[in-house]
TIDREN-180100 format. One record per residue (C-alpha): residue in three letters; residue number from 1; x, y, z. Coordinates in steps of 0.25 Angstrom, whole numbers, always signed. Layout:
N
> res, n, u, v, w
> ALA, NUM, X, Y, Z
...
//
This chain:
371
> res, n, u, v, w
> MET, 1, +435, +380, +334
> ILE, 2, +443, +389, +325
> LEU, 3, +442, +389, +310
> VAL, 4, +456, +387, +304
> ASP, 5, +461, +390, +290
> PRO, 6, +471, +378, +287
> ALA, 7, +478, +386, +276
> THR, 8, +483, +396, +287
> TRP, 9, +479, +389, +300
> SER, 10, +473, +403, +304
> LEU, 11, +459, +405, +310
> ALA, 12, +449, +405, +299
> GLN, 13, +439, +417, +301
> SER, 14, +427, +410, +294
> SER, 15, +417, +404, +304
> ASP, 16, +406, +412, +298
> GLY, 17, +408, +405, +284
> VAL, 18, +411, +392, +290
> LEU, 19, +398, +392, +299
> SER, 20, +389, +396, +287
> GLN, 21, +394, +383, +280
> LEU, 22, +394, +372, +290
> SER, 23, +385, +360, +289
> ASP, 24, +372, +361, +297
> ALA, 25, +376, +350, +306
> LEU, 26, +389, +357, +310
> MET, 27, +382, +371, +311
> LEU, 28, +374, +365, +323
> HIS, 29, +387, +365, +331
> ALA, 30, +395, +376, +325
> SER, 31, +394, +391, +327
> ALA, 32, +401, +404, +326
> GLU, 33, +410, +410, +336
> THR, 34, +416, +423, +340
> HIS, 35, +427, +422, +330
> ALA, 36, +426, +419, +315
> GLY, 37, +437, +409, +316
> VAL, 38, +429, +400, +326
> ILE, 39, +417, +391, +326
> GLU, 40, +411, +384, +338
> LEU, 41, +407, +370, +338
> LYS, 42, +397, +365, +348
> THR, 43, +392, +351, +352
> ASP, 44, +379, +347, +356
> VAL, 45, +376, +343, +370
> HIS, 46, +382, +330, +375
> GLY, 47, +381, +322, +387
> ASP, 48, +395, +317, +386
> VAL, 49, +409, +320, +382
> SER, 50, +410, +310, +371
> GLY, 51, +397, +316, +364
> VAL, 52, +404, +330, +365
> ILE, 53, +417, +325, +359
> ALA, 54, +410, +317, +348
> GLU, 55, +402, +328, +343
> LEU, 56, +413, +338, +344
> ALA, 57, +422, +329, +336
> SER, 58, +411, +328, +325
> LEU, 59, +409, +343, +325
> ARG, 60, +424, +345, +323
> THR, 61, +425, +335, +312
> ARG, 62, +413, +341, +305
> LEU, 63, +418, +355, +306
> GLY, 64, +432, +351, +301
> LEU, 65, +426, +345, +289
> GLU, 66, +417, +357, +286
> LEU, 67, +428, +367, +288
> SER, 68, +437, +359, +278
> THR, 69, +427, +363, +267
> HIS, 70, +431, +378, +270
> ALA, 71, +446, +375, +271
> LEU, 72, +446, +377, +286
> ALA, 73, +449, +369, +298
> ALA, 74, +445, +370, +313
> ALA, 75, +453, +370, +326
> ALA, 76, +450, +370, +341
> THR, 77, +459, +378, +350
> GLY, 78, +458, +389, +360
> THR, 79, +465, +399, +351
> HIS, 80, +469, +399, +336
> PRO, 81, +485, +399, +338
> LEU, 82, +487, +409, +326
> THR, 83, +475, +419, +326
> LEU, 84, +478, +433, +328
> ARG, 85, +468, +443, +334
> GLU, 86, +467, +451, +321
> GLU, 87, +463, +439, +313
> THR, 88, +451, +437, +322
> GLU, 89, +437, +439, +316
> LEU, 90, +423, +437, +323
> SER, 91, +412, +429, +317
> SER, 92, +399, +435, +312
> SER, 93, +390, +429, +322
> PRO, 94, +381, +440, +328
> ARG, 95, +385, +435, +342
> TYR, 96, +400, +437, +339
> LEU, 97, +398, +450, +332
> LEU, 98, +391, +455, +345
> LEU, 99, +403, +449, +353
> GLY, 100, +412, +457, +344
> ASP, 101, +405, +470, +347
> SER, 102, +405, +467, +362
> LEU, 103, +419, +461, +364
> ARG, 104, +426, +470, +353
> ALA, 105, +441, +467, +353
> LEU, 106, +440, +456, +363
> VAL, 107, +433, +447, +353
> ARG, 108, +442, +450, +341
> ARG, 109, +453, +442, +347
> GLU, 110, +458, +428, +343
> PRO, 111, +447, +418, +345
> THR, 112, +448, +408, +356
> MET, 113, +441, +395, +356
> ALA, 114, +435, +387, +368
> LEU, 115, +429, +373, +371
> HIS, 116, +416, +375, +378
> VAL, 117, +409, +364, +386
> HIS, 118, +395, +365, +391
> VAL, 119, +390, +356, +402
> GLY, 120, +375, +355, +404
> VAL, 121, +370, +357, +419
> PRO, 122, +356, +355, +423
> THR, 123, +354, +367, +432
> ALA, 124, +358, +381, +433
> GLU, 125, +364, +380, +447
> ASP, 126, +372, +368, +443
> ALA, 127, +377, +375, +431
> VAL, 128, +382, +387, +441
> ARG, 129, +389, +376, +450
> LEU, 130, +396, +370, +438
> LEU, 131, +400, +384, +433
> ASN, 132, +406, +387, +446
> GLY, 133, +413, +374, +448
> LEU, 134, +419, +373, +434
> ARG, 135, +426, +387, +437
> ARG, 136, +436, +379, +445
> SER, 137, +440, +370, +434
> LEU, 138, +442, +381, +423
> PRO, 139, +457, +383, +424
> VAL, 140, +459, +368, +422
> LEU, 141, +450, +368, +410
> ILE, 142, +457, +379, +404
> ALA, 143, +471, +372, +405
> LEU, 144, +466, +359, +401
> SER, 145, +459, +365, +388
> ALA, 146, +470, +375, +385
> ASN, 147, +472, +375, +370
> SER, 148, +476, +389, +366
> PRO, 149, +491, +392, +368
> PHE, 150, +493, +400, +355
> TRP, 151, +488, +414, +352
> ARG, 152, +491, +423, +341
> GLY, 153, +501, +414, +335
> THR, 154, +509, +412, +348
> ASP, 155, +509, +404, +361
> SER, 156, +501, +412, +371
> GLY, 157, +508, +406, +383
> PHE, 158, +494, +401, +387
> ALA, 159, +488, +387, +386
> SER, 160, +474, +394, +384
> VAL, 161, +476, +408, +379
> ARG, 162, +461, +407, +374
> THR, 163, +458, +408, +389
> VAL, 164, +464, +421, +391
> ILE, 165, +461, +427, +378
> PHE, 166, +446, +424, +380
> GLN, 167, +446, +431, +393
> SER, 168, +447, +444, +385
> PHE, 169, +432, +442, +383
> PRO, 170, +422, +447, +394
> ARG, 171, +414, +437, +403
> THR, 172, +425, +427, +402
> GLY, 173, +433, +419, +412
> LEU, 174, +429, +412, +425
> PRO, 175, +415, +414, +429
> ARG, 176, +412, +418, +443
> VAL, 177, +405, +408, +453
> PHE, 178, +390, +409, +453
> ALA, 179, +382, +406, +465
> ARG, 180, +370, +401, +457
> TYR, 181, +364, +402, +444
> GLN, 182, +356, +415, +447
> ASP, 183, +370, +421, +451
> TYR, 184, +375, +418, +437
> VAL, 185, +362, +423, +431
> GLU, 186, +363, +436, +438
> ALA, 187, +378, +438, +435
> ILE, 188, +377, +436, +420
> GLY, 189, +362, +442, +420
> ALA, 190, +368, +456, +424
> VAL, 191, +377, +456, +412
> ILE, 192, +366, +451, +402
> ASP, 193, +355, +459, +407
> ALA, 194, +363, +472, +405
> GLY, 195, +365, +468, +391
> ALA, 196, +381, +467, +392
> VAL, 197, +379, +453, +386
> THR, 198, +367, +446, +380
> ASP, 199, +368, +432, +387
> PRO, 200, +376, +422, +396
> SER, 201, +384, +417, +384
> PHE, 202, +392, +430, +384
> PHE, 203, +398, +426, +397
> TRP, 204, +411, +418, +392
> TRP, 205, +416, +412, +406
> ASP, 206, +425, +400, +406
> VAL, 207, +413, +392, +411
> ARG, 208, +398, +398, +410
> LEU, 209, +384, +394, +411
> GLN, 210, +376, +393, +398
> PRO, 211, +361, +394, +404
> GLU, 212, +355, +392, +390
> LEU, 213, +362, +379, +388
> GLY, 214, +361, +374, +403
> THR, 215, +376, +372, +403
> VAL, 216, +389, +376, +409
> GLU, 217, +399, +380, +399
> VAL, 218, +414, +378, +401
> ARG, 219, +421, +388, +391
> VAL, 220, +435, +389, +397
> MET, 221, +442, +378, +388
> ASP, 222, +450, +381, +375
> ALA, 223, +445, +374, +362
> GLN, 224, +451, +360, +361
> SER, 225, +459, +356, +348
> SER, 226, +456, +342, +350
> LEU, 227, +443, +335, +353
> ARG, 228, +452, +326, +362
> ASP, 229, +454, +338, +371
> VAL, 230, +439, +342, +371
> ALA, 231, +434, +329, +377
> PRO, 232, +442, +329, +391
> LEU, 233, +438, +344, +393
> VAL, 234, +423, +341, +391
> ALA, 235, +424, +329, +400
> LEU, 236, +431, +337, +411
> ILE, 237, +420, +348, +410
> GLN, 238, +409, +337, +410
> SER, 239, +416, +331, +422
> LEU, 240, +418, +344, +429
> ALA, 241, +404, +347, +428
> ARG, 242, +400, +334, +435
> LEU, 243, +410, +336, +445
> GLU, 244, +405, +350, +449
> LEU, 245, +390, +346, +448
> GLU, 246, +389, +332, +454
> SER, 247, +400, +331, +465
> ASP, 248, +404, +337, +478
> PHE, 249, +416, +343, +471
> SER, 250, +418, +356, +478
> PRO, 251, +433, +361, +477
> VAL, 252, +438, +375, +481
> THR, 253, +434, +385, +471
> PRO, 254, +446, +394, +467
> SER, 255, +444, +409, +468
> PRO, 256, +441, +417, +455
> GLU, 257, +456, +422, +456
> THR, 258, +461, +408, +457
> LEU, 259, +453, +403, +445
> ALA, 260, +456, +415, +437
> GLU, 261, +471, +412, +439
> ASN, 262, +470, +397, +436
> ARG, 263, +462, +400, +424
> PHE, 264, +474, +409, +419
> LEU, 265, +484, +399, +423
> ALA, 266, +477, +388, +416
> SER, 267, +475, +396, +403
> ARG, 268, +490, +400, +403
> ASP, 269, +497, +387, +407
> GLY, 270, +486, +376, +403
> MET, 271, +489, +363, +409
> GLY, 272, +503, +368, +414
> ALA, 273, +496, +377, +423
> GLU, 274, +497, +378, +438
> LEU, 275, +484, +383, +444
> ILE, 276, +480, +388, +458
> ASP, 277, +475, +378, +467
> THR, 278, +464, +385, +476
> THR, 279, +467, +376, +488
> THR, 280, +482, +376, +489
> ARG, 281, +484, +390, +482
> ARG, 282, +495, +384, +474
> LEU, 283, +497, +382, +459
> VAL, 284, +494, +368, +455
> PRO, 285, +497, +361, +441
> ILE, 286, +484, +361, +433
> ARG, 287, +486, +347, +429
> GLU, 288, +485, +343, +444
> MET, 289, +472, +351, +444
> LEU, 290, +467, +344, +432
> ALA, 291, +470, +330, +438
> VAL, 292, +462, +333, +450
> LEU, 293, +450, +339, +442
> LEU, 294, +450, +326, +433
> ALA, 295, +450, +317, +445
> GLN, 296, +438, +325, +450
> CYS, 297, +431, +324, +437
> ARG, 298, +434, +309, +433
> PRO, 299, +423, +303, +441
> HIS, 300, +413, +313, +434
> ALA, 301, +419, +310, +421
> ARG, 302, +417, +295, +423
> ALA, 303, +402, +298, +427
> LEU, 304, +401, +306, +414
> GLY, 305, +408, +296, +405
> CYS, 306, +419, +305, +401
> ALA, 307, +431, +300, +409
> ASP, 308, +439, +297, +397
> ALA, 309, +437, +311, +392
> LEU, 310, +441, +317, +405
> ASP, 311, +453, +308, +406
> ARG, 312, +458, +315, +393
> ALA, 313, +459, +328, +401
> ALA, 314, +472, +323, +408
> ASP, 315, +478, +322, +394
> LEU, 316, +473, +336, +390
> GLY, 317, +479, +341, +403
> ALA, 318, +493, +335, +399
> ALA, 319, +493, +342, +386
> ASN, 320, +481, +352, +382
> GLY, 321, +479, +359, +369
> ALA, 322, +488, +370, +372
> ASP, 323, +499, +361, +375
> ARG, 324, +497, +353, +362
> GLN, 325, +496, +366, +354
> ARG, 326, +509, +371, +359
> ALA, 327, +516, +357, +356
> ILE, 328, +510, +357, +342
> ALA, 329, +515, +372, +340
> ALA, 330, +529, +368, +345
> ARG, 331, +530, +356, +337
> ASN, 332, +526, +362, +324
> GLY, 333, +531, +376, +326
> SER, 334, +519, +382, +320
> LEU, 335, +505, +387, +325
> ASP, 336, +500, +384, +311
> ASP, 337, +503, +369, +313
> LEU, 338, +496, +370, +327
> VAL, 339, +483, +376, +320
> ALA, 340, +484, +364, +310
> SER, 341, +485, +355, +322
> LEU, 342, +473, +361, +329
> THR, 343, +464, +359, +316
> SER, 344, +468, +344, +316
> GLN, 345, +465, +342, +331
> PHE, 346, +451, +348, +329
> LEU, 347, +447, +336, +320
> ALA, 348, +455, +326, +328
> PRO, 349, +446, +315, +334
> ALA, 350, +443, +314, +349
> ASP, 351, +440, +302, +357
> ILE, 352, +426, +300, +362
> PHE, 353, +423, +298, +376
> ALA, 354, +412, +292, +385
> THR, 355, +399, +298, +389
> GLY, 356, +394, +306, +401
> ASP, 357, +381, +314, +404
> PHE, 358, +384, +329, +406
> ALA, 359, +378, +338, +395
> LEU, 360, +390, +343, +387
> ASN, 361, +392, +353, +375
> THR, 362, +405, +357, +369
> LEU, 363, +408, +370, +361
> ASP, 364, +420, +368, +353
> ASN, 365, +431, +379, +351
> ASN, 366, +422, +391, +351
> SER, 367, +428, +404, +350
> GLU, 368, +425, +410, +363
> ARG, 369, +413, +419, +365
> SER, 370, +399, +417, +368
> GLY, 371, +393, +404, +366
//
């Protein structure tokens, strides 16, 4: 999430000082990020969507209270609507100083923030199967979660400008298909063994394996301003994981070129996008694709106990974060008022949904980089 100065609604470049003064309880779930205006919040591992959302609500509330003692506020969005490149500072964490040396001008741009969801997978081969399968759904996840229409004080024309900004980093975007876990090990091992990067966490793909954690991490989504929007996204990913791993679900896999184009169209147009249908080779409204995907996932959501949360994805599809940001800006005529609204949404309560049995972990609004 981003740190905001309510006096100016600008990005507050003060993560180092804030982190040094957080309570012990909150420090267990908060950490530095690449940029000094951003802090990462992360939940514990949960077996259900309701547990993730309940803990995230508690963490946001606690952080809001502790930030108020510093005359600061927090917000969650893919980009800060007003921040300019020259205002950006890096945090003093050793990892991100190393990143600054490596990426140079690329890292000294406006921060981008994402919602990351980890799904625990018991075997390495199943993790690779899930990684491969989730690639098909990434454009829909981009559009559904799009929450960054404004960049450098203007409307970017994109629903998720964060997606295209983050592509300036190396080792980002769509991962390729891996034949098996050893194929993955050999692919990234060549880069690590040569000393170009130190470990797998420097591969910042839209979805990636986290071997040390035993998870598949979905990283493609914009940070969500409201917890109400986090829940359906987590439920959709949980249900997609079960769909991919526990059913005979075997749709046609789009070519890398088709997936890349769909990824761009989704980031540009959000839920108004038309994506390439692999079978018909025609453009199809993304809302139709979402409806099909939700229908496929619904039996799995019921089995996992998150059907209510998944049903909220249709509401999010009707008006995602980018749509609502533009509506607020148009109504108020000021991006300052939009940032103020984002800070209010950060602390707004969320409905709590029923339980399931996949291991889940959420990293809230982290400035995109390593972790």
